[in-house]
C-alpha positions in Angstrom: 61.5 -22.3 -33.2 62.4 -25.1 -30.8 62.4 -28.8 -31.1 62.1 -31.5 -28.4 65.3 -33.2 -27.5 65.7 -35.5 -24.6 68.3 -38.0 -23.5 66.8 -41.4 -24.4 68.1 -43.5 -27.3 65.1 -43.7 -29.5 63.8 -40.8 -31.6 60.9 -40.1 -33.9 61.6 -37.2 -36.3 58.9 -35.0 -37.8 58.9 -34.5 -41.5 60.1 -30.9 -41.1 63.4 -32.1 -39.6 64.2 -34.1 -42.7 63.0 -31.4 -45.1 65.1 -28.7 -43.6 68.2 -31.0 -43.5 67.9 -31.3 -47.3 67.5 -27.6 -48.0 70.9 -25.8 -47.6 69.5 -22.4 -48.1 66.9 -22.5 -45.3 67.4 -20.9 -41.9 66.6 -24.3 -40.2 69.1 -26.2 -42.2 71.9 -25.9 -39.7 69.7 -26.7 -36.8 68.5 -29.9 -38.6 72.1 -31.0 -39.2 72.9 -30.3 -35.5 70.0 -32.6 -34.5 71.3 -35.4 -36.8 74.8 -35.0 -35.2 73.3 -35.1 -31.7 71.4 -38.3 -32.2 73.9 -40.0 -34.4 74.2 -43.7 -33.5 70.8 -43.6 -31.8 67.8 -45.4 -33.1 65.4 -43.3 -35.3 61.9 -44.7 -35.8 60.7 -43.6 -39.3 57.1 -44.2 -40.0 55.5 -44.5 -43.4 53.6 -41.3 -42.9 56.9 -39.3 -42.7 58.4 -40.9 -45.8 55.2 -40.2 -47.7 55.0 -36.6 -46.5 58.6 -35.8 -47.2 58.7 -37.4 -50.6 55.4 -35.7 -51.6 56.7 -32.3 -50.6 60.1 -32.8 -52.3 58.5 -34.2 -55.5 55.7 -31.7 -56.0 57.1 -28.5 -54.6 60.6 -28.9 -55.7 61.9 -31.8 -57.8 61.7 -35.6 -57.7 65.5 -36.0 -57.5 65.3 -34.4 -54.0 62.8 -37.1 -53.1 65.0 -39.8 -54.5 68.0 -38.5 -52.5 65.9 -38.6 -49.3 64.9 -42.2 -50.0 68.5 -43.2 -50.6 69.5 -41.4 -47.4 67.0 -43.3 -45.2 67.8 -46.6 -46.9 71.5 -46.2 -46.3 71.4 -44.9 -42.8 71.8 -47.9 -40.4 70.2 -46.4 -37.3 66.9 -45.6 -39.2 64.2 -48.2 -38.6 61.4 -48.0 -41.1 58.0 -48.9 -39.7 54.5 -49.3 -41.0 51.9 -47.2 -39.3 49.1 -48.9 -37.5 46.2 -47.0 -39.2 43.4 -48.2 -36.9 45.3 -47.1 -33.8 46.1 -43.8 -35.4 42.5 -43.2 -36.5 41.2 -43.9 -33.0 43.9 -41.6 -31.5 43.0 -38.9 -34.1 39.3 -39.0 -33.2 40.2 -38.2 -29.6 41.3 -34.7 -30.5 39.1 -31.8 -31.2 41.7 -29.3 -32.2 42.7 -28.7 -35.9 45.8 -30.7 -36.4 47.2 -32.9 -39.1 46.7 -36.6 -39.1 50.4 -37.2 -39.6 51.3 -35.0 -36.5 49.0 -37.0 -34.3 50.4 -40.2 -35.7 53.9 -39.1 -34.8 52.7 -38.3 -31.3 51.1 -41.7 -30.9 54.2 -43.5 -32.3 56.5 -41.6 -30.0 54.4 -42.8 -27.1 54.2 -46.3 -28.4 58.0 -46.6 -28.7 58.8 -44.4 -25.6 60.7 -42.3 -28.1 61.7 -38.6 -28.1 59.7 -36.7 -30.7 61.8 -34.1 -32.6 59.9 -31.4 -34.4 59.9 -27.7 -35.2 56.1 -27.7 -35.1 55.0 -25.6 -32.1 51.5 -27.2 -31.9 52.9 -30.7 -32.0 55.6 -29.9 -29.5 53.0 -28.5 -27.1 51.0 -31.7 -27.3 54.1 -33.8 -26.9 55.1 -31.9 -23.8 51.8 -32.7 -22.2 52.1 -36.4 -22.6 
């Protein structure tokens, strides 16, 4: 799996980057930690949809304490900027696509465009769409 990494100073991270960073026993854990090291000190745009998705996965598939730790991490990391999603823009953007893709993934694509940010993901479909922007 690959992820998109460029040289600008603003990043949007997909939920999967956060998820694998918190799971030490997964094969993508080390790569996720490397990503955080590479972008350390740069601005990370973190939309509501990612917080919601990560917390839901942690809470329902694993345990709520993992979700709580994630929330504490994002609240205590200075270079993370929490943003509210603009649902109407995202709905209109989503309706433009015919392929089967998650609403959150397209929201991240739109947000990366809106903020001129680098999108970091392990999702091949999303990465392919991002590379075509």
